[in-house]
DRENNU-193732 format. One line per field, with one value per atom (N, C-alpha, C): residue number from 0; x, y, z. Coordinates in steps of 0.001 Angstrom, whole numbers, plus 500000, padded with zeros to 6 digits. Each point is the difference from the previous one (the first is absolute). Layout:
N
num c(NUM ...)
xx c(X ...)
yy c(Y ...)
zz c(Z ...)
// end
This chain:
403
num c(0 0 0 1 1 1 2 2 2 3 3 3 4 4 4 5 5 5 6 6 6 7 7 7 8 8 8 9 9 9 10 10 10 11 11 11 12 12 12 13 13 13 14 14 14 15 15 15 16 16 16 17 17 17 18 18 18 19 19 19 20 20 20 21 21 21 22 22 22 23 23 23 24 24 24 25 25 25 26 26 26 27 27 27 28 28 28 29 29 29 30 30 30 31 31 31 32 32 32 33 33 33 34 34 34 35 35 35 36 36 36 37 37 37 38 38 38 39 39 39 40 40 40 41 41 41 42 42 42 43 43 43 44 44 44 45 45 45 46 46 46 47 47 47 48 48 48 49 49 49 50 50 50 51 51 51 52 52 52 53 53 53 54 54 54 55 55 55 56 56 56 57 57 57 58 58 58 59 59 59 60 60 60 61 61 61 62 62 62 63 63 63 64 64 64 65 65 65 66 66 66 67 67 67 68 68 68 69 69 69 70 70 70 71 71 71 72 72 72 73 73 73 74 74 74 75 75 75 76 76 76 77 77 77 78 78 78 79 79 79 80 80 80 81 81 81 82 82 82 83 83 83 84 84 84 85 85 85 86 86 86 87 87 87 88 88 88 89 89 89 90 90 90 91 91 91 92 92 92 93 93 93 94 94 94 95 95 95 96 96 96 97 97 97 98 98 98 99 99 99 100 100 100 101 101 101 102 102 102 103 103 103 104 104 104 105 105 105 106 106 106 107 107 107 108 108 108 109 109 109 110 110 110 111 111 111 112 112 112 113 113 113 114 114 114 115 115 115 116 116 116 117 117 117 118 118 118 119 119 119 120 120 120 121 121 121 122 122 122 123 123 123 124 124 124 125 125 125 126 126 126 127 127 127 128 128 128 129 129 129 130 130 130 131 131 131 132 132 132 133 133 133 134 134 134 135 135 135 136 136 136 137 137 137 138 138 138 139 139 139 140 140 140 141 141 141 142 142 142 143 143 143 144 144 144 145 145 145 146 146 146 147 147 147 148 148 148 149 149 149 150 150 150 151 151 151 152 152 152 153 153 153 154 154 154 155 155 155 156 156 156 157 157 157 158 158 158 159 159 159 160 160 160 161 161 161 162 162 162 163 163 163 164 164 164 165 165 165 166 166 166 167 167 167 168 168 168 169 169 169 170 170 170 171 171 171 172 172 172 173 173 173 174 174 174 175 175 175 176 176 176 177 177 177 178 178 178 179 179 179 180 180 180 181 181 181 182 182 182 183 183 183 184 184 184 185 185 185 186 186 186 187 187 187 188 188 188 189 189 189 190 190 190 191 191 191 192 192 192 193 193 193 194 194 194 195 195 195 196 196 196 197 197 197 198 198 198 199 199 199 200 200 200 201 201 201 202 202 202 203 203 203 204 204 204 205 205 205 206 206 206 207 207 207 208 208 208 209 209 209 210 210 210 211 211 211 212 212 212 213 213 213 214 214 214 215 215 215 216 216 216 217 217 217 218 218 218 219 219 219 220 220 220 221 221 221 222 222 222 223 223 223 224 224 224 225 225 225 226 226 226 227 227 227 228 228 228 229 229 229 230 230 230 231 231 231 232 232 232 233 233 233 234 234 234 235 235 235 236 236 236 237 237 237 238 238 238 239 239 239 240 240 240 241 241 241 242 242 242 243 243 243 244 244 244 245 245 245 246 246 246 247 247 247 248 248 248 249 249 249 250 250 250 251 251 251 252 252 252 253 253 253 254 254 254 255 255 255 256 256 256 257 257 257 258 258 258 259 259 259 260 260 260 261 261 261 262 262 262 263 263 263 264 264 264 265 265 265 266 266 266 267 267 267 268 268 268 269 269 269 270 270 270 271 271 271 272 272 272 273 273 273 274 274 274 275 275 275 276 276 276 277 277 277 278 278 278 279 279 279 280 280 280 281 281 281 282 282 282 283 283 283 284 284 284 285 285 285 286 286 286 287 287 287 288 288 288 289 289 289 290 290 290 291 291 291 292 292 292 293 293 293 294 294 294 295 295 295 296 296 296 297 297 297 298 298 298 299 299 299 300 300 300 301 301 301 302 302 302 303 303 303 304 304 304 305 305 305 306 306 306 307 307 307 308 308 308 309 309 309 310 310 310 311 311 311 312 312 312 313 313 313 314 314 314 315 315 315 316 316 316 317 317 317 318 318 318 319 319 319 320 320 320 321 321 321 322 322 322 323 323 323 324 324 324 325 325 325 326 326 326 327 327 327 328 328 328 329 329 329 330 330 330 331 331 331 332 332 332 333 333 333 334 334 334 335 335 335 336 336 336 337 337 337 338 338 338 339 339 339 340 340 340 341 341 341 342 342 342 343 343 343 344 344 344 345 345 345 346 346 346 347 347 347 348 348 348 349 349 349 350 350 350 351 351 351 352 352 352 353 353 353 354 354 354 355 355 355 356 356 356 357 357 357 358 358 358 359 359 359 360 360 360 361 361 361 362 362 362 363 363 363 364 364 364 365 365 365 366 366 366 367 367 367 368 368 368 369 369 369 370 370 370 371 371 371 372 372 372 373 373 373 374 374 374 375 375 375 376 376 376 377 377 377 378 378 378 379 379 379 380 380 380 381 381 381 382 382 382 383 383 383 384 384 384 385 385 385 386 386 386 387 387 387 388 388 388 389 389 389 390 390 390 391 391 391 392 392 392 393 393 393 394 394 394 395 395 395 396 396 396 397 397 397 398 398 398 399 399 399 400 400 400 401 401 401 402 402 402)
xx c(500830 499060 501001 499484 500650 499105 500317 499072 500707 500078 500362 501462 500208 501334 500501 499610 500445 501030 501051 501146 500062 499748 500220 501486 500789 501337 500339 499198 500273 499750 499081 499703 501146 500549 501163 501117 500399 501125 499830 498783 499728 500242 499573 500147 501475 500716 501511 500716 499639 500663 499526 498749 499612 500677 500194 500741 501359 500751 501382 500026 499145 499854 499900 499215 499707 501221 500877 501021 501470 499952 501303 500840 499383 500622 500409 499208 499869 501065 500557 501029 499769 499063 499784 499034 500196 499079 499761 500745 499804 498848 499429 498807 500427 499208 500243 500388 499668 500302 501553 500634 501465 500282 498975 500184 500560 501269 500696 499473 499174 499525 498802 499447 498824 500234 499434 500159 498644 499782 498771 499958 499035 499748 498822 500042 498815 499267 498822 499117 499397 500108 499419 498468 499247 498600 499758 499848 499811 498561 499360 498652 499610 498845 499612 499285 500709 499648 499448 500100 499570 499170 500154 499344 499720 499078 499593 498990 500110 499226 500440 499839 500472 499404 498719 499253 500681 500218 500617 501408 500721 501469 500087 499208 500105 499723 498997 499671 501101 500781 501243 500977 500169 500902 499640 498781 499543 500187 499728 500212 501546 500898 501432 500349 499470 500318 499451 498899 499479 500950 500409 500719 501307 500648 501293 499848 498884 499687 499965 499269 499978 501328 500721 501289 500950 500030 500899 499677 498768 499604 500338 500520 500262 501308 500081 501306 500980 499522 500948 500757 499154 500706 501072 499562 501039 501145 499830 501072 500975 499471 500842 500773 499788 500653 499375 498740 499462 499009 499759 499025 499503 498723 499414 499560 500136 499478 499474 498901 499431 500380 500149 500338 498975 498974 499059 500629 499659 500377 498811 499799 498775 500243 499440 500200 499037 498937 498767 499436 500175 499385 500633 501165 500724 501305 500279 501272 501283 499961 501286 500162 498949 500107 500290 499519 500319 501332 500726 501431 500898 499470 500723 499958 498799 499843 500970 500027 500810 501484 500397 501426 500343 498991 500215 500162 499147 500084 501326 500346 501287 501200 499915 501235 500146 498975 499941 500525 501241 500571 499324 499140 499357 498509 499739 498587 500209 499439 500302 498727 498885 498781 498931 499119 499054 498615 499031 498591 499502 499758 499516 500168 499495 499264 498542 498996 498711 499710 500489 499727 500995 499479 500897 501030 499463 500784 501066 499822 501093 500873 499491 500764 500979 499585 500859 501441 499969 501243 500789 499185 500723 500693 499322 500572 501483 500285 501245 501142 499597 500964 500274 498982 500056 500922 499877 500743 501487 500325 501432 500613 499040 500498 499873 499559 499729 498943 498934 498934 498919 499460 498866 498761 499155 498835 498683 499109 498743 498776 499398 498845 498696 499214 498712 498959 500162 499003 500220 501222 500249 499676 499112 499280 500309 500649 500460 500990 499687 500905 501495 500204 501289 501011 499523 500842 501035 499414 500803 500393 499898 500535 501264 500578 501238 501362 499766 501063 500945 499397 500654 499792 501051 499886 499542 499907 499615 498503 499250 498711 498967 499083 498910 498688 498885 498784 499005 499256 499084 498487 499865 498622 500127 498841 500006 500001 499968 500175 498818 500114 498834 499560 500892 499519 499088 499864 499086 498815 500262 498962 499109 500493 499135 499045 500334 499137 498975 500307 499142 498852 500271 499004 499101 500631 499055 499158 500489 499163 498811 500227 498954 499049 500490 499130 498983 500535 499121 499182 500645 499307 499167 500460 499286 498962 500623 499115 499178 500453 499323 500162 501160 500331 500370 499498 500177 500824 499907 500759 500723 501112 500797 500914 500066 501076 501202 501138 501285 500692 500321 500836 501195 501214 501075 500587 500847 500666 501366 500289 501342 501270 499866 501153 500366 501180 500218 498957 499623 499002 498639 499549 498557 499985 500980 499944 500009 500927 500150 498706 499475 498806 498773 499930 498776 500090 501377 500151 499646 500420 499737 498456 499343 498550 499256 500456 499341 500117 501289 500234 499099 499907 499149 498570 499578 498537 499602 500914 499727 499999 500886 500081 498663 499419 498790 498795 500141 498833 499584 500554 499505 500634 499403 500458 500588 501224 500695 499424 499087 499443 501172 500697 501209 500867 501254 500957 500447 500396 500472 501105 501042 501061 499981 500134 499934 501353 499952 501291 499593 500973 499677 499773 500449 499718 498678 499352 498716 498874 499281 498893 498746 500008 498768 499809 498996 499767 498660 499651 498675 499901 501050 499908 499946 500705 500088 498661 499450 498542 499012 500132 498878 500190 501248 500207 499445 500243 499570 498480 499495 498525 499415 500656 499385 500177 500988 500248 499107 499744 499135 500361 501359 500292 499499 500138 499430 500884 501286 500810 501235 500703 501167 501118 501133 501148 501080 500502 501081 501358 501016 501339 500641 500167 500746 499746 500154 499974 498773 499799 498686 499929 501032 500014 499094 500312 499317 498848 500075 498901 498776 500105 498841 499294 500883 499462 499184 500606 499248 498664 499962 498739 498991 500465 499079 499455 500832 499581 498980 500311 499088 498559 500030 498748 499137 500791 499400 499440 500511 499481 498743 499681 498756 500364 501351 500440 500074 499214 499928 500532 500596 500485 501386 500519 501221 501278 500946 501349 500754 500853 500771 501533 500862 501423 500782 501169 501028 500308 501020 500405 500274 500434 500237 498810 498727 498792 499620 500643 499526 500447 499356 500281 498758 499756 498816 499991 501095 500049 499290 499999 499348 498440 499439 498596 499709 500961 499929 500057 500880 500265 498877 499466 498966 498758 499777 498669 499378 499500 499352 499013 499167 498945 500486 501118 500566 500842 500584 500759 499254 498700 499156 499931 500317 500095 501232 500940 501300 500777 500798 500773 501459 500749 501421 500557 501196 500668 501223 500352 501157 500593 501336 500839 499594 500031 499821 498499 499863 498721 499657 498667 499698 500586 500389 500659 499406 498546 499212 500188 500330 500139 501318 500866 501423 500296 500725 500288 500479 500891 500565 499364 498916 499571 499350 499234 499471 500936 501139 501063 500718 500384 500630 499133 498749 499102 500008 499923 500004 501318 501140 501329 500188 499506 500156 499133 498782 499163 500522 500574 500551 501273 500740 501213 499619 498818 499689 498465 499646 498585 499369 498894 499201 500346 500946 500299 499607 499322 499444 501066 500018 500961 499641 501074 499855 500362 499902 500143 501509 501010 501256 500681 499295 500652 500493 499114 500496 501074 499965 501045 501366 499957 501312 500445 499060 500456 500656 499424 500589 501389 500051 501253 501058 499723 500929 500437 499130 500425 500818 499667 500945 501416 500217 501273 500662 499194 500440 500573 499242 500467 501302 499904 501230 501355 499714 501143 500451 498973 500263 500882 499472 500777 501476 500193 501339 500840 499252 500789 500497 499094 500311 501157 500039 500935 501408 499965 501199 500399 499005 500330 499177 499509 499184 500650 501260 500740 500255 499904 500328 498716 498850 498856 499851 500748 500118 501019 500960 501040 499552 500767 499659 499646 500751 499648 498655 499722 498801 498814 500070 499030 499738 501095 499648 499255 500334 499331 498492 499787 498552 499244 500410 499334 499740 500998 499889 498841 500193 498908 498628 499777 498702 499544 500792 499627 499525 500551 499638 498786 499365 499025 498852 499515 498874 499288 499064 499415 498454 499312 498546 499913 499569 499948 498493 499755 498562 499223 500720 499331 499912 500527 500039 501384 500158 501245 500890 501188 500976 501233 500063 501097 500142 501225 500387 500396 499605 500464 501359 500528 501294 500139 498909 500084 499872 499567 499778 498479 499169 498592 499421 499017 499229 499388 499941 499195 498542 499692 498647 499103 499214 499297 498490 499804 498579 499655 498697 499461 498538 499551 498612 499427 498783 499197 499009 500125 499128 499018 498887 498967 499613 499783 499630 498481 499780 498614 499857 499091 499659 501287 500958 501143 501189 499925 501077 500324 501289 500372 499622 499284 499390 500578 500575 500300 498923 500284 498988 500341 501203 500487 501260 499962 501178 500803 501343 500723 499521 500041 499696 501163 499581 501027 500372)
yy c(498827 501238 501198 501053 501270 501244 500910 501128 501289 500943 501399 500078 501169 500321 501255 500176 501243 499591 500844 499669 501145 499792 501026 499983 500778 500057 499983 500772 500063 498710 499237 498597 499070 500080 499138 500290 501300 500401 499634 499991 499556 498476 499285 498546 499631 500739 499751 500144 501146 500409 498912 499489 499060 498704 499646 498723 499984 501205 500240 499896 500496 499932 498582 499201 498603 499150 500358 499175 500484 501248 500499 500119 500623 500298 498610 499093 498663 499051 500223 499172 498881 500266 499098 498996 498740 499012 499323 500307 499442 500687 499245 500610 501177 500911 501364 499739 498852 499695 499816 499776 499704 498518 499142 498511 499526 499782 499543 498691 499277 498621 500196 501200 500306 500865 499488 500767 500575 501231 500571 500014 499427 499894 500761 500844 500907 499498 500201 499746 501281 500416 501248 499805 501016 499855 501175 499609 501042 500112 501129 500213 501511 500366 501289 500278 500877 500320 501433 500930 501159 500564 499295 500399 498775 500076 498799 499148 498633 499178 499718 501045 500077 498911 499899 498855 498714 499746 498539 500003 501093 500004 499941 500613 499981 498501 499417 498632 499040 500204 499207 500243 501199 500286 499250 500003 499274 498525 499469 498536 499611 500714 499759 500171 501058 500228 498893 499562 498786 498862 499627 498927 500038 501256 500218 499992 500530 499865 498559 499205 498641 499297 500370 499264 500247 501306 500381 499285 499493 499276 498532 499598 498488 499578 498833 499614 499541 499505 499558 501213 500969 501312 500491 500015 500531 499054 498638 499024 500198 500501 500107 501261 500847 501292 501131 499826 501022 500922 501257 500736 500902 499951 500724 501364 500918 501423 500319 500728 500542 501444 500276 501330 500466 500728 500535 500961 499804 500876 500460 501323 500562 500266 499159 500161 500838 500362 500982 499444 498679 499467 500734 500485 500692 499240 499685 499268 500700 501214 500850 499835 500287 499956 498501 498946 498691 499602 500616 499739 500652 501200 500716 499057 499446 499144 498804 499365 498889 500278 501210 500297 500178 500626 500212 498628 499098 498751 499215 500192 499303 500603 501253 500597 499496 499209 499539 498524 499865 498707 498826 500462 499095 499632 500558 499741 499048 498777 498907 499452 500610 499477 501236 499917 501033 499393 500413 499594 501339 499839 500980 499844 500774 501207 499696 500936 499730 500194 501021 500293 499405 499359 499393 501092 501183 500983 500487 499840 500242 498894 498790 498761 499601 500114 499677 500715 501398 500631 499851 499900 499840 498589 498998 498549 500141 500709 500041 500467 501007 500408 498920 499320 498906 498936 499650 499033 500314 501215 500416 499900 500210 499947 498703 498934 498723 499942 500819 500058 499172 498958 499221 500935 499986 500784 499001 500197 499150 501087 500057 501033 499161 500783 499396 500437 500873 500661 500237 500144 500458 498827 500182 498961 500062 500911 500092 498850 499180 498798 500392 501295 500430 499935 500191 500068 498789 498812 498808 499496 500673 499638 500661 500640 500737 499168 498779 499044 500328 500681 500417 498791 499539 498853 500310 501291 500546 500431 499805 500517 498975 500219 499005 500803 499303 500601 498838 500242 499169 500138 501100 500087 499474 499604 499537 501258 499772 500981 500362 501131 500539 499149 499162 498996 498953 499889 499113 500771 501229 500850 500483 500525 500700 498980 498834 499109 499405 499940 499545 500978 501363 500986 499941 499751 499977 498704 498908 498836 500300 500546 500399 500931 501006 501031 499379 499005 499434 498691 499162 498787 500273 500808 500176 501169 501156 501249 500029 499319 500125 501213 500606 501126 499683 500686 499726 501246 501179 501107 500712 500527 500673 501193 501062 500959 499862 499887 499683 501271 500361 501290 499565 500589 499796 501321 500032 501135 500411 499350 500389 499493 499123 499581 498497 499442 498643 498983 500237 499145 500188 501222 500219 499555 500407 499480 498539 499269 498630 499238 500520 499169 500261 501227 500312 499265 499851 499245 498577 499413 498506 499899 500822 499983 500007 501067 500172 498801 499404 498879 498791 499676 498857 500318 501229 500328 499756 500363 499685 498574 499305 498498 499385 500559 499487 500470 500615 500458 501447 500610 501363 501028 501275 501004 501175 500340 501167 501169 500831 501143 501042 500325 500892 499801 500411 500131 501413 500312 501456 499923 500803 500229 501254 500016 501091 500246 500776 500090 499694 499436 499558 501295 501175 501217 500690 499478 500605 499941 501165 500021 500442 500425 500649 498974 499175 499053 500315 501310 500334 499648 500382 499787 498351 499295 498567 499472 500449 499511 500247 501282 500101 499067 499689 499133 498570 499567 498726 499857 501059 500053 499735 500629 499980 498623 499204 498667 499002 500280 499291 498450 499777 498644 499325 498779 499165 500207 500322 500388 500819 500570 500689 499265 499766 499337 501052 500184 500953 499317 500221 499440 501152 499966 501108 499760 501026 499991 500708 499837 500475 501498 500742 501464 500546 499766 500389 499217 498768 498993 500352 500391 500364 501193 500983 501275 499702 499067 499635 499318 499197 499282 501109 500841 501014 500910 500472 500813 499382 498752 499048 500044 499648 499904 501225 501182 501400 500361 499425 500293 499227 499039 499173 498618 499734 498630 499172 498922 499327 498615 499577 498687 499949 498697 499916 500350 500449 500246 498627 499493 498949 500321 499546 500093 498926 500287 498974 500348 499355 500041 501499 500831 501394 500717 499453 500622 499370 498919 499272 500480 501119 500501 500883 499996 500757 501443 500636 501253 500257 498920 500011 500434 499210 500227 501330 500384 501202 501224 500016 501074 500077 498811 499946 500325 499675 499955 498616 499426 498756 499978 501030 499961 499819 500659 499916 498730 499465 498706 498763 500104 498825 499235 498737 499022 500062 500936 499997 498715 499569 498744 500131 499207 500120 498478 499772 498800 500375 498975 500148 498729 499931 498887 499117 498744 499052 499834 499458 499740 501034 500226 500828 499517 500942 499558 498850 500071 499088 498660 499874 498684 499326 500777 499456 499120 498940 499107 500794 500992 500818 501320 500247 501350 500552 499219 500352 500322 499298 500202 501157 500327 501184 501212 499943 501176 500404 498905 500240 500666 499490 500531 501486 500193 501281 501106 499788 500888 500175 498943 500328 500938 499857 500812 501389 500127 501296 500224 500371 500181 501144 499569 500887 499970 499196 499991 498597 500089 498814 499446 498682 499224 500532 500576 500411 498912 500367 499151 499359 500675 499422 499705 500362 499759 498688 498861 498614 499644 500634 499771 500516 501220 500603 499255 499438 499248 498627 499429 498823 500245 501171 500318 500316 500562 500296 498700 499018 498665 499267 500139 499249 500558 501331 500522 499574 500128 499613 498520 499115 498573 499877 500805 499836 500427 501220 500529 499081 499389 499182 498732 499507 498839 500358 501138 500512 500197 500488 500219 498635 499038 498737 499289 500246 499407 500705 501336 500832 500740 500137 500898 501311 500462 501258 501178 500170 501136 500101 498792 499717 500418 500122 500115 501374 501040 501298 500165 498798 500022 499519 500104 499505 498550 499202 498482 499844 500701 499923 500375 501134 500532 498997 499448 498925 498845 499600 498881 500279 501309 500432 499886 500443 500034 498484 499194 498610 499345 500275 499405 500501 501325 500413 499212 499739 499330 498552 499419 498607 499877 501154 500093 498869 499284 499179 499913 500799 500099 500441 499893 500345 501356 501003 501351 500238 501234 500349 499991 500360 500033 498774 498963 498739 499468 498969 499384 501070 500034 500985 499212 500060 499430 501015 499931 500957 499109 500475 499322 500517 499668 500419 501532 500661 501534 500729 499247 500715 500193 499573 500121 498982 500485 498927 498934 498795 498932 499874 500952 500147 501038 499495 500900 500401 499831 500236 501425 500360 501249 499901 501043 500142 501218 499853 501173 500423 501318 500527 501032 500121 501054 500805 501362 500850 499871 499547 499902 500710 500950 500856 500610 500416 500784 499158 498667 499058 499091 499559 499101 498589 499273 498658 499000 498867 499000 499744 500070 499818 498714 499743 498821 499529 498794 499447 499161 499869 499142 498615 499342 498524 499195 499021 499303 498597)
zz c(500031 499855 500055 499519 500052 500102 500802 500093 499760 500949 499802 499537 499211 499604 500629 501204 500681 500909 500291 500916 500945 501331 501117 500349 499673 500305 501420 500738 501497 500600 499651 500523 499718 498804 499612 500806 500135 500814 501486 500492 501325 500059 498995 499962 500069 499159 499816 501452 500626 501274 500957 500013 500923 499752 498700 499731 500577 499727 500438 501514 500760 501400 500534 499221 500423 499741 498999 499599 500476 500580 500444 498791 498947 498660 499344 500287 499217 500558 501179 500579 500887 500996 501042 499772 500641 499867 501377 501004 501331 500729 500969 500654 500741 500238 500678 501369 500660 501408 500210 498830 499976 500148 500042 500102 498733 499960 498763 499365 500826 499565 499123 499954 499232 498751 498954 498700 499657 499826 499650 498391 499568 498540 499638 498980 499531 498835 500005 498896 499511 498742 499569 499641 500121 499531 499077 498740 498925 499636 500257 499798 500067 499360 500187 501322 500734 501418 500083 499180 500108 498799 498846 498723 499186 499163 499232 500698 499915 500694 501490 500753 501379 500877 499918 500880 499816 498666 499824 500304 499848 500317 501636 500735 501419 500497 499300 500290 499848 498780 499738 501148 500485 501026 501272 500333 501171 499992 498798 499802 500249 499453 500328 501497 500492 501432 500977 499669 500737 499936 498746 499863 500657 499950 500744 501476 500495 501511 500473 499209 500367 499900 498951 499758 501197 500502 500960 501422 500078 501226 500011 498795 499764 500585 500659 500576 499003 498970 498928 499321 499855 499506 501029 501283 500965 500088 499906 500068 498893 498809 498800 500056 501046 500163 499088 499672 499155 500697 499579 500217 498892 499789 498749 500244 499079 500094 498624 500019 498698 499729 498674 499550 498958 500378 499013 498928 498768 498942 499192 500068 499363 498569 499185 498397 499392 500705 499600 498787 499508 498822 498764 500164 498968 499543 498695 499681 500472 499697 500494 501455 500915 501342 500457 499159 500334 499814 499015 499676 501085 500495 501095 501256 500174 501305 499730 498884 499752 500295 499479 500211 501540 500618 501467 500659 499740 500543 499620 498817 499515 500731 500455 500651 501339 500642 501275 500014 500403 499973 500820 500973 500895 499467 498871 499351 498880 500123 499080 499328 500423 499292 499924 499053 499823 499701 500828 499566 499232 498751 499272 498472 499103 500412 499623 500265 499714 498456 499378 498539 499159 498933 498944 499442 499726 499243 500995 501235 501023 500242 500090 500336 498874 498726 498928 500017 500093 499973 501273 501173 501327 500017 499411 499983 499521 498994 499349 501111 500784 500996 500998 500389 501031 499465 498673 499315 500161 499698 500071 501465 500934 501335 500669 499181 500516 501154 499891 501040 499443 500724 499726 500009 499030 499952 499756 500870 499818 500161 498763 499946 500424 500823 500415 499048 499029 499313 498451 499533 498666 498936 499181 499315 498483 499468 498497 499677 499137 499610 499784 499476 499560 501206 501127 501091 500219 499819 500202 498636 498957 498642 499782 500898 499841 500052 500537 500238 501250 500951 501260 501071 500543 500843 501441 500331 501330 500147 498833 499966 500146 500932 500257 500412 499843 500432 500462 501108 500568 499416 499238 499350 498545 499545 498556 499049 498690 499087 499207 499172 499259 498975 499325 498989 500588 501304 500618 500585 500543 500547 498995 498936 498962 499431 499494 499425 501040 501282 501005 500140 499913 500129 498703 498920 498669 500147 500462 500186 500880 501095 500873 499438 499281 499326 499055 499297 498968 500560 500755 500457 501206 500991 501137 499911 499442 499829 498868 498959 498668 499142 500245 499195 498399 499088 498634 499409 500527 499496 501254 499636 501061 499405 500772 499753 500790 499449 500779 500182 501254 500317 500758 499763 500850 500395 501013 500616 499343 498939 499373 500736 501017 500681 499535 500228 499622 500638 501308 500594 499280 499932 499244 498667 499211 498551 499794 500809 499889 500314 501190 500579 499016 499581 499121 498603 499520 498841 500100 501069 500227 500217 500624 500021 498737 499177 498763 499049 500006 499105 500346 501259 500474 499815 500165 499863 498521 499022 498635 499572 500584 499899 500462 501065 500632 499133 499009 499076 500356 501011 500251 499045 500047 499105 500750 499730 500620 499112 500498 499199 499620 500987 499780 501180 499822 501075 500080 501231 500337 501008 499683 500899 500803 501278 500765 500697 501128 500845 501391 500750 501322 500818 499511 500773 499732 499005 499581 501217 500012 500919 499432 498732 499243 498789 500111 498867 499308 500018 499424 498502 499219 498488 499857 500781 499799 500429 501068 500552 498833 499395 499033 498793 499687 498857 500400 501206 500511 499989 500570 500010 498632 498988 498583 499454 500466 499437 500849 501327 500716 500099 500458 500143 501154 500031 501275 501149 499828 501161 499475 500907 499713 500799 499322 500635 500124 501218 500332 500398 499278 500376 500649 501348 500799 501536 500733 501380 500527 501475 500412 500023 499990 500095 498861 498750 498849 499665 500237 499660 500742 501198 500893 499400 499484 499522 498679 499201 498704 500340 500934 500484 500478 500786 500611 498787 499239 498945 499040 499723 499202 500600 501273 500780 499924 500305 500002 498615 498986 498559 499771 500856 499586 499600 499664 499632 501227 500048 501327 499860 498841 499842 500647 500295 500932 499264 500807 499574 500548 499235 500493 499821 500872 499867 500806 500157 500524 501592 500425 501423 500411 498988 500319 500660 499788 500519 501280 500472 501003 501321 500480 501211 500486 501346 500466 499491 499845 499528 498603 499145 498798 500230 500878 500317 500644 500815 500773 499013 499109 498972 498952 499672 498889 500654 501245 500755 499852 501122 499889 498985 499809 499021 498553 499651 498721 499755 501046 499950 500131 500238 500206 498679 500045 498954 499198 500284 499406 500288 499136 500257 499802 500758 499851 500124 499349 500219 500987 500816 500877 500158 500174 500118 501166 499948 501109 500492 501022 500663 500934 500394 501163 501209 500896 501259 500795 499955 500792 499348 498774 499366 500063 500470 500109 501190 499907 501145 501279 499718 501202 499981 499371 499816 501229 500883 501194 500918 500153 501006 499548 498794 499507 500321 499721 500259 501523 500900 501287 500560 499421 500368 499438 498804 499354 500815 500235 500754 501550 500540 501331 499930 498901 499824 499580 499116 499520 500296 501192 500388 499020 499569 499231 498371 499737 498578 499334 498863 499301 499091 499899 499132 498529 499368 498665 498940 498644 498946 499973 500374 499932 501326 501106 501253 500345 499676 500204 499067 498736 498945 500513 500639 500471 501277 500772 501154 499484 498969 499567 499263 499252 499337 501056 501105 500961 500663 500182 500629 498969 498736 499080 500075 500196 500166 501393 501092 501272 500020 499368 500077 499028 498945 499136 500751 500731 500718 501072 500826 501032 499550 498808 499396 499744 499440 499662 501238 501072 501189 500625 499972 500616 499247 498562 499194 500047 500081 499831 501180 500939 501112 499913 501050 499889 499568 500299 499526 498532 499254 498644 499130 500637 499149 499187 500570 499295 499039 499972 499099 498524 498984 498770 499964 500708 500087 500603 501098 500650 499122 499262 499068 499000 499428 499015 500472 501321 500559 500317 500317 500359 498855 498794 498700 499555 500133 499705 500790 501347 500935 499732 499518 499596 498883 499053 498762 500379 501068 500362 500927 500259 501016 499726 500961 499900 501425 500064 501282 499917 501105 500090 500715 499302 500468 500328 500426 500230 498672 498969 498623 499279 500664 499347 499724 499155 499679 499346 500421 499476 499409 498709 499183 498860 499306 499038 498810 498698 498841 499593 498862 499558 499850 499804 499831 501244 501105 501229 500345 499029 500302 500832 500821 500868 499112 500498 499325 500368 501003 500433 499094 499252 498912 500467 501199 500441 499832 499533 499820 500489 500896 500408 499310 499708 499536 501072 500223 501118 499364 500660 499568 501321 499727 501086 500257 501228 500527 501248 500019 501128 500523 499165 500433 500356 499860 500225 498895 499813 499057 500478 499255 500336 498937 500342 498900 499009 498797 498946 499182 499719 499311 500708 500607 500652 498906 500311 499067 499992 498901 500028 500746 500717 500781 499239)
// end
C-alpha cells in the first residue's frame, strides 16, 4: 500500500535525533544496566505514525510492541543473553520518508530486523536499503507482488498479495453480490493501481463489465466530477483501489449524490476509520477484502485479542495488528536461534545478520494469523482472504475463505 507524498522535515529530524539517542551514535548493544551478559537487539517498526494511514500504522506499532514485551519476559530469551527493544520509524506513508527511516535504521548497528512497512510504495524502496545493511525485513501489510520479485534475500511478508486479493474481491462481487457492471477507481499508488487492475481482470473473466476505469490521487478529497460520471454510468458497484483516507470520502460523496450502491475495496479500507470518515450511513453495505481470517476465527485469535486489549486498554485490534505481532515473533525467533548458535553478541555482526535472514527464510510455525512459512520469494504460503461488509456501522464477515 502507498499513501501520502508529503514529508514533514521536522518530524524526520526528530526521528533521526531520537534514533541516535537510542543507539549512542550507533555504537552500543549492551543493556543500559551495564550487564555485559545481556545484548540488547533492536527491531525497527516502519509505519505511518503521523500522516497517511495513521490508524493502521499505530496498530502495527502496538502489535510489535506486544510481541517484544512478551519476548522479554521469556526465560529462554534471558538465558540466551538477549533483550529486545523496538524503534518506531515514522514513514508517513511516503516513499522518500520511508527511505529516510530505512537509512536511519541501517545506521544503528544494534538494529537487525524491521517489521514494515505498511505501504507497498514505501516498502519497495526501503527494502533495498535493508538489503544493503543485511537487515531482515518482514512486512505485515505490503501486498504488491513486485516487492518480493526483486530477488532480495532479506525480504519477507506475512500477508498475501494483490494477485490473490483482487480476484477474491471480484469473485465475491459477481458470485455473492451479483454485480454485472462496475466502475474501477484507483488512487495512483503501486498498491491501489495493482489491486484495482487485478480486480478488473478477474471481474471481466467472470463475465462482468468494467464500464470505465479512473485514476485519482491518494491526496484527493473532492470527487464531485468523478461522482457525476459514476452516477451517469450507474454501475452495480464501484471498486476503489486505495486506502481508507480517500476511499471513505469517495463513498461519502457518492452517497450524498444519491448513488446508494456499494463501494468495494481492499485491505487498505479495512479500518474503523473508514466507516467513521464515510459516516455509517454512507458506508452501509460497502465491502472490503482483507488478508487472513477474522480474529475470532483464528486458533489463537481469542488469546491474542485478550492480551492486546490488556496491553492497550481502549484500543481495538486493527487489520494488521496480528500480522505485525506475527512478523515481530518471526524475527524474534530467528534472532534467538542465531544467538544460540553463534552467541548473543554476534547477532548484530555480519555473520549474525546473515544467520537471522537464513533463519527467517526457514520459518515454520503457527502464528496468530495461521501457519507461517515462506516460499522462495519470501511470500507467505498462507493465501487466505476474507470479504467483509459494513452492517450497522461495523465490518462483518461476508465471505470466509474456503477451507
